[in-house]
Chimera marker file (.cmm) of the C-alpha trace (Angstrom):
<marker_set name="trace">
<marker id="1" x="31.514" y="-42.015" z="-48.911" r="1" g="1" b="0" radius="0.5"/>
<marker id="2" x="35.079" y="-43.058" z="-48.859" r="1" g="1" b="0" radius="0.5"/>
<marker id="3" x="36.343" y="-45.503" z="-46.269" r="1" g="1" b="0" radius="0.5"/>
<marker id="4" x="38.574" y="-42.800" z="-44.775" r="1" g="1" b="0" radius="0.5"/>
<marker id="5" x="35.624" y="-40.469" z="-44.153" r="1" g="1" b="0" radius="0.5"/>
<marker id="6" x="33.662" y="-43.345" z="-42.662" r="1" g="1" b="0" radius="0.5"/>
<marker id="7" x="36.507" y="-44.095" z="-40.221" r="1" g="1" b="0" radius="0.5"/>
<marker id="8" x="36.890" y="-40.407" z="-39.344" r="1" g="1" b="0" radius="0.5"/>
<marker id="9" x="33.188" y="-39.969" z="-38.601" r="1" g="1" b="0" radius="0.5"/>
<marker id="10" x="33.190" y="-43.162" z="-36.531" r="1" g="1" b="0" radius="0.5"/>
<marker id="11" x="36.201" y="-41.891" z="-34.559" r="1" g="1" b="0" radius="0.5"/>
<marker id="12" x="34.529" y="-38.507" z="-34.096" r="1" g="1" b="0" radius="0.5"/>
<marker id="13" x="31.360" y="-40.204" z="-32.838" r="1" g="1" b="0" radius="0.5"/>
<marker id="14" x="33.385" y="-42.247" z="-30.313" r="1" g="1" b="0" radius="0.5"/>
<marker id="15" x="35.314" y="-39.149" z="-29.204" r="1" g="1" b="0" radius="0.5"/>
<marker id="16" x="32.069" y="-37.184" z="-28.831" r="1" g="1" b="0" radius="0.5"/>
<marker id="17" x="30.420" y="-39.992" z="-26.864" r="1" g="1" b="0" radius="0.5"/>
<marker id="18" x="33.503" y="-40.294" z="-24.615" r="1" g="1" b="0" radius="0.5"/>
<marker id="19" x="33.582" y="-36.530" z="-24.081" r="1" g="1" b="0" radius="0.5"/>
<marker id="20" x="29.885" y="-36.458" z="-23.204" r="1" g="1" b="0" radius="0.5"/>
<marker id="21" x="30.345" y="-39.376" z="-20.814" r="1" g="1" b="0" radius="0.5"/>
<marker id="22" x="33.223" y="-37.607" z="-19.077" r="1" g="1" b="0" radius="0.5"/>
<marker id="23" x="31.221" y="-34.363" z="-18.897" r="1" g="1" b="0" radius="0.5"/>
<marker id="24" x="28.352" y="-36.264" z="-17.292" r="1" g="1" b="0" radius="0.5"/>
<marker id="25" x="30.737" y="-37.903" z="-14.828" r="1" g="1" b="0" radius="0.5"/>
<marker id="26" x="32.324" y="-34.550" z="-13.939" r="1" g="1" b="0" radius="0.5"/>
<marker id="27" x="28.867" y="-33.038" z="-13.449" r="1" g="1" b="0" radius="0.5"/>
<marker id="28" x="27.866" y="-35.843" z="-11.088" r="1" g="1" b="0" radius="0.5"/>
<marker id="29" x="31.113" y="-35.502" z="-9.135" r="1" g="1" b="0" radius="0.5"/>
<marker id="30" x="30.557" y="-31.747" z="-8.893" r="1" g="1" b="0" radius="0.5"/>
<marker id="31" x="27.026" y="-32.257" z="-7.540" r="1" g="1" b="0" radius="0.5"/>
<marker id="32" x="28.296" y="-34.821" z="-5.033" r="1" g="1" b="0" radius="0.5"/>
<marker id="33" x="31.011" y="-32.427" z="-3.800" r="1" g="1" b="0" radius="0.5"/>
<marker id="34" x="28.442" y="-29.662" z="-3.440" r="1" g="1" b="0" radius="0.5"/>
<marker id="35" x="26.149" y="-31.908" z="-1.374" r="1" g="1" b="0" radius="0.5"/>
<marker id="36" x="29.095" y="-32.863" z="0.870" r="1" g="1" b="0" radius="0.5"/>
<marker id="37" x="30.025" y="-29.186" z="1.292" r="1" g="1" b="0" radius="0.5"/>
<marker id="38" x="26.473" y="-28.306" z="2.361" r="1" g="1" b="0" radius="0.5"/>
<marker id="39" x="26.422" y="-31.246" z="4.817" r="1" g="1" b="0" radius="0.5"/>
<marker id="40" x="29.707" y="-30.055" z="6.326" r="1" g="1" b="0" radius="0.5"/>
<marker id="41" x="28.344" y="-26.523" z="6.632" r="1" g="1" b="0" radius="0.5"/>
<marker id="42" x="25.283" y="-27.804" z="8.528" r="1" g="1" b="0" radius="0.5"/>
<marker id="43" x="27.508" y="-29.893" z="10.808" r="1" g="1" b="0" radius="0.5"/>
<marker id="44" x="29.754" y="-26.898" z="11.440" r="1" g="1" b="0" radius="0.5"/>
<marker id="45" x="26.785" y="-24.657" z="12.252" r="1" g="1" b="0" radius="0.5"/>
<marker id="46" x="25.396" y="-27.292" z="14.645" r="1" g="1" b="0" radius="0.5"/>
<marker id="47" x="28.762" y="-27.628" z="16.406" r="1" g="1" b="0" radius="0.5"/>
<marker id="48" x="29.138" y="-23.838" z="16.683" r="1" g="1" b="0" radius="0.5"/>
<marker id="49" x="25.669" y="-23.604" z="18.247" r="1" g="1" b="0" radius="0.5"/>
<marker id="50" x="26.534" y="-26.344" z="20.731" r="1" g="1" b="0" radius="0.5"/>
<marker id="51" x="29.813" y="-24.596" z="21.592" r="1" g="1" b="0" radius="0.5"/>
<marker id="52" x="27.960" y="-21.328" z="22.196" r="1" g="1" b="0" radius="0.5"/>
<marker id="53" x="25.490" y="-23.127" z="24.469" r="1" g="1" b="0" radius="0.5"/>
<marker id="54" x="28.329" y="-24.789" z="26.394" r="1" g="1" b="0" radius="0.5"/>
<marker id="55" x="30.149" y="-21.468" z="26.812" r="1" g="1" b="0" radius="0.5"/>
<marker id="56" x="26.957" y="-19.771" z="28.029" r="1" g="1" b="0" radius="0.5"/>
<marker id="57" x="26.372" y="-22.576" z="30.524" r="1" g="1" b="0" radius="0.5"/>
<marker id="58" x="29.975" y="-22.361" z="31.753" r="1" g="1" b="0" radius="0.5"/>
<marker id="59" x="29.576" y="-18.598" z="32.279" r="1" g="1" b="0" radius="0.5"/>
<marker id="60" x="26.315" y="-19.106" z="34.214" r="1" g="1" b="0" radius="0.5"/>
<marker id="61" x="27.925" y="-21.786" z="36.374" r="1" g="1" b="0" radius="0.5"/>
<marker id="62" x="30.901" y="-19.535" z="37.077" r="1" g="1" b="0" radius="0.5"/>
<marker id="63" x="28.551" y="-16.749" z="38.228" r="1" g="1" b="0" radius="0.5"/>
<marker id="64" x="26.629" y="-19.219" z="40.404" r="1" g="1" b="0" radius="0.5"/>
<marker id="65" x="29.868" y="-20.559" z="41.915" r="1" g="1" b="0" radius="0.5"/>
<marker id="66" x="31.057" y="-17.041" z="42.702" r="1" g="1" b="0" radius="0.5"/>
<marker id="67" x="27.673" y="-16.269" z="44.269" r="1" g="1" b="0" radius="0.5"/>
<marker id="68" x="27.738" y="-19.391" z="46.432" r="1" g="1" b="0" radius="0.5"/>
<marker id="69" x="31.302" y="-18.733" z="47.593" r="1" g="1" b="0" radius="0.5"/>
<marker id="70" x="30.925" y="-15.001" z="48.217" r="1" g="1" b="0" radius="0.5"/>
<marker id="71" x="32.183" y="-13.936" z="51.651" r="1" g="1" b="0" radius="0.5"/>
<marker id="72" x="28.887" y="-12.213" z="52.483" r="1" g="1" b="0" radius="0.5"/>
<marker id="73" x="26.850" y="-15.359" z="51.792" r="1" g="1" b="0" radius="0.5"/>
<marker id="74" x="29.316" y="-17.572" z="53.682" r="1" g="1" b="0" radius="0.5"/>
<marker id="75" x="29.169" y="-15.176" z="56.658" r="1" g="1" b="0" radius="0.5"/>
<marker id="76" x="25.365" y="-15.349" z="56.653" r="1" g="1" b="0" radius="0.5"/>
<marker id="77" x="25.394" y="-19.164" z="56.488" r="1" g="1" b="0" radius="0.5"/>
<marker id="78" x="27.944" y="-19.340" z="59.315" r="1" g="1" b="0" radius="0.5"/>
<marker id="79" x="25.736" y="-17.092" z="61.437" r="1" g="1" b="0" radius="0.5"/>
<marker id="80" x="22.665" y="-19.190" z="60.587" r="1" g="1" b="0" radius="0.5"/>
<marker id="81" x="24.354" y="-22.436" z="61.675" r="1" g="1" b="0" radius="0.5"/>
<marker id="82" x="26.122" y="-20.943" z="64.676" r="1" g="1" b="0" radius="0.5"/>
<marker id="83" x="29.661" y="-20.974" z="63.339" r="1" g="1" b="0" radius="0.5"/>
<marker id="84" x="32.218" y="-18.310" z="64.115" r="1" g="1" b="0" radius="0.5"/>
<marker id="85" x="35.876" y="-17.668" z="63.645" r="1" g="1" b="0" radius="0.5"/>
<marker id="86" x="38.149" y="-20.475" z="64.799" r="1" g="1" b="0" radius="0.5"/>
<marker id="87" x="39.726" y="-19.964" z="68.177" r="1" g="1" b="0" radius="0.5"/>
<marker id="88" x="43.269" y="-20.768" z="69.196" r="1" g="1" b="0" radius="0.5"/>
<marker id="89" x="44.019" y="-24.495" z="68.834" r="1" g="1" b="0" radius="0.5"/>
<marker id="90" x="40.996" y="-25.325" z="66.693" r="1" g="1" b="0" radius="0.5"/>
<marker id="91" x="42.863" y="-25.211" z="63.401" r="1" g="1" b="0" radius="0.5"/>
<marker id="92" x="44.983" y="-28.229" z="62.670" r="1" g="1" b="0" radius="0.5"/>
<marker id="93" x="47.126" y="-28.662" z="59.635" r="1" g="1" b="0" radius="0.5"/>
<marker id="94" x="48.177" y="-32.095" z="58.368" r="1" g="1" b="0" radius="0.5"/>
<marker id="95" x="51.866" y="-32.841" z="58.502" r="1" g="1" b="0" radius="0.5"/>
<marker id="96" x="53.704" y="-32.916" z="55.234" r="1" g="1" b="0" radius="0.5"/>
<marker id="97" x="54.395" y="-36.458" z="54.132" r="1" g="1" b="0" radius="0.5"/>
<marker id="98" x="58.028" y="-37.449" z="54.215" r="1" g="1" b="0" radius="0.5"/>
<marker id="99" x="59.477" y="-37.508" z="50.737" r="1" g="1" b="0" radius="0.5"/>
<marker id="100" x="61.233" y="-40.741" z="49.759" r="1" g="1" b="0" radius="0.5"/>
<link id1="1" id2="2" r="1" g="1" b="0" radius="0.2"/>
<link id1="2" id2="3" r="1" g="1" b="0" radius="0.2"/>
<link id1="3" id2="4" r="1" g="1" b="0" radius="0.2"/>
<link id1="4" id2="5" r="1" g="1" b="0" radius="0.2"/>
<link id1="5" id2="6" r="1" g="1" b="0" radius="0.2"/>
<link id1="6" id2="7" r="1" g="1" b="0" radius="0.2"/>
<link id1="7" id2="8" r="1" g="1" b="0" radius="0.2"/>
<link id1="8" id2="9" r="1" g="1" b="0" radius="0.2"/>
<link id1="9" id2="10" r="1" g="1" b="0" radius="0.2"/>
<link id1="10" id2="11" r="1" g="1" b="0" radius="0.2"/>
<link id1="11" id2="12" r="1" g="1" b="0" radius="0.2"/>
<link id1="12" id2="13" r="1" g="1" b="0" radius="0.2"/>
<link id1="13" id2="14" r="1" g="1" b="0" radius="0.2"/>
<link id1="14" id2="15" r="1" g="1" b="0" radius="0.2"/>
<link id1="15" id2="16" r="1" g="1" b="0" radius="0.2"/>
<link id1="16" id2="17" r="1" g="1" b="0" radius="0.2"/>
<link id1="17" id2="18" r="1" g="1" b="0" radius="0.2"/>
<link id1="18" id2="19" r="1" g="1" b="0" radius="0.2"/>
<link id1="19" id2="20" r="1" g="1" b="0" radius="0.2"/>
<link id1="20" id2="21" r="1" g="1" b="0" radius="0.2"/>
<link id1="21" id2="22" r="1" g="1" b="0" radius="0.2"/>
<link id1="22" id2="23" r="1" g="1" b="0" radius="0.2"/>
<link id1="23" id2="24" r="1" g="1" b="0" radius="0.2"/>
<link id1="24" id2="25" r="1" g="1" b="0" radius="0.2"/>
<link id1="25" id2="26" r="1" g="1" b="0" radius="0.2"/>
<link id1="26" id2="27" r="1" g="1" b="0" radius="0.2"/>
<link id1="27" id2="28" r="1" g="1" b="0" radius="0.2"/>
<link id1="28" id2="29" r="1" g="1" b="0" radius="0.2"/>
<link id1="29" id2="30" r="1" g="1" b="0" radius="0.2"/>
<link id1="30" id2="31" r="1" g="1" b="0" radius="0.2"/>
<link id1="31" id2="32" r="1" g="1" b="0" radius="0.2"/>
<link id1="32" id2="33" r="1" g="1" b="0" radius="0.2"/>
<link id1="33" id2="34" r="1" g="1" b="0" radius="0.2"/>
<link id1="34" id2="35" r="1" g="1" b="0" radius="0.2"/>
<link id1="35" id2="36" r="1" g="1" b="0" radius="0.2"/>
<link id1="36" id2="37" r="1" g="1" b="0" radius="0.2"/>
<link id1="37" id2="38" r="1" g="1" b="0" radius="0.2"/>
<link id1="38" id2="39" r="1" g="1" b="0" radius="0.2"/>
<link id1="39" id2="40" r="1" g="1" b="0" radius="0.2"/>
<link id1="40" id2="41" r="1" g="1" b="0" radius="0.2"/>
<link id1="41" id2="42" r="1" g="1" b="0" radius="0.2"/>
<link id1="42" id2="43" r="1" g="1" b="0" radius="0.2"/>
<link id1="43" id2="44" r="1" g="1" b="0" radius="0.2"/>
<link id1="44" id2="45" r="1" g="1" b="0" radius="0.2"/>
<link id1="45" id2="46" r="1" g="1" b="0" radius="0.2"/>
<link id1="46" id2="47" r="1" g="1" b="0" radius="0.2"/>
<link id1="47" id2="48" r="1" g="1" b="0" radius="0.2"/>
<link id1="48" id2="49" r="1" g="1" b="0" radius="0.2"/>
<link id1="49" id2="50" r="1" g="1" b="0" radius="0.2"/>
<link id1="50" id2="51" r="1" g="1" b="0" radius="0.2"/>
<link id1="51" id2="52" r="1" g="1" b="0" radius="0.2"/>
<link id1="52" id2="53" r="1" g="1" b="0" radius="0.2"/>
<link id1="53" id2="54" r="1" g="1" b="0" radius="0.2"/>
<link id1="54" id2="55" r="1" g="1" b="0" radius="0.2"/>
<link id1="55" id2="56" r="1" g="1" b="0" radius="0.2"/>
<link id1="56" id2="57" r="1" g="1" b="0" radius="0.2"/>
<link id1="57" id2="58" r="1" g="1" b="0" radius="0.2"/>
<link id1="58" id2="59" r="1" g="1" b="0" radius="0.2"/>
<link id1="59" id2="60" r="1" g="1" b="0" radius="0.2"/>
<link id1="60" id2="61" r="1" g="1" b="0" radius="0.2"/>
<link id1="61" id2="62" r="1" g="1" b="0" radius="0.2"/>
<link id1="62" id2="63" r="1" g="1" b="0" radius="0.2"/>
<link id1="63" id2="64" r="1" g="1" b="0" radius="0.2"/>
<link id1="64" id2="65" r="1" g="1" b="0" radius="0.2"/>
<link id1="65" id2="66" r="1" g="1" b="0" radius="0.2"/>
<link id1="66" id2="67" r="1" g="1" b="0" radius="0.2"/>
<link id1="67" id2="68" r="1" g="1" b="0" radius="0.2"/>
<link id1="68" id2="69" r="1" g="1" b="0" radius="0.2"/>
<link id1="69" id2="70" r="1" g="1" b="0" radius="0.2"/>
<link id1="70" id2="71" r="1" g="1" b="0" radius="0.2"/>
<link id1="71" id2="72" r="1" g="1" b="0" radius="0.2"/>
<link id1="72" id2="73" r="1" g="1" b="0" radius="0.2"/>
<link id1="73" id2="74" r="1" g="1" b="0" radius="0.2"/>
<link id1="74" id2="75" r="1" g="1" b="0" radius="0.2"/>
<link id1="75" id2="76" r="1" g="1" b="0" radius="0.2"/>
<link id1="76" id2="77" r="1" g="1" b="0" radius="0.2"/>
<link id1="77" id2="78" r="1" g="1" b="0" radius="0.2"/>
<link id1="78" id2="79" r="1" g="1" b="0" radius="0.2"/>
<link id1="79" id2="80" r="1" g="1" b="0" radius="0.2"/>
<link id1="80" id2="81" r="1" g="1" b="0" radius="0.2"/>
<link id1="81" id2="82" r="1" g="1" b="0" radius="0.2"/>
<link id1="82" id2="83" r="1" g="1" b="0" radius="0.2"/>
<link id1="83" id2="84" r="1" g="1" b="0" radius="0.2"/>
<link id1="84" id2="85" r="1" g="1" b="0" radius="0.2"/>
<link id1="85" id2="86" r="1" g="1" b="0" radius="0.2"/>
<link id1="86" id2="87" r="1" g="1" b="0" radius="0.2"/>
<link id1="87" id2="88" r="1" g="1" b="0" radius="0.2"/>
<link id1="88" id2="89" r="1" g="1" b="0" radius="0.2"/>
<link id1="89" id2="90" r="1" g="1" b="0" radius="0.2"/>
<link id1="90" id2="91" r="1" g="1" b="0" radius="0.2"/>
<link id1="91" id2="92" r="1" g="1" b="0" radius="0.2"/>
<link id1="92" id2="93" r="1" g="1" b="0" radius="0.2"/>
<link id1="93" id2="94" r="1" g="1" b="0" radius="0.2"/>
<link id1="94" id2="95" r="1" g="1" b="0" radius="0.2"/>
<link id1="95" id2="96" r="1" g="1" b="0" radius="0.2"/>
<link id1="96" id2="97" r="1" g="1" b="0" radius="0.2"/>
<link id1="97" id2="98" r="1" g="1" b="0" radius="0.2"/>
<link id1="98" id2="99" r="1" g="1" b="0" radius="0.2"/>
<link id1="99" id2="100" r="1" g="1" b="0" radius="0.2"/>
</marker_set>
């Protein structure tokens, strides 16, 4: 073999080894990105589930609030505790504070 062919084959071997090393590195980076993407998807799904639960709870609490403050229920409670409409002079309103 001539020295030029020896140098060419050595250069080719180095280039091939470098290319294989870079391919391996790119493969590992690709796998790492895929794992991160799956983790983010799980986190997103968990947060969406929690948001749905919070929205359902807020809706239930709104219904309960409306039920507790319904005029019919308040009338029944007033009757139960002996309350009635306010008569003349029973309602007092606080004075407006003087503005500086």
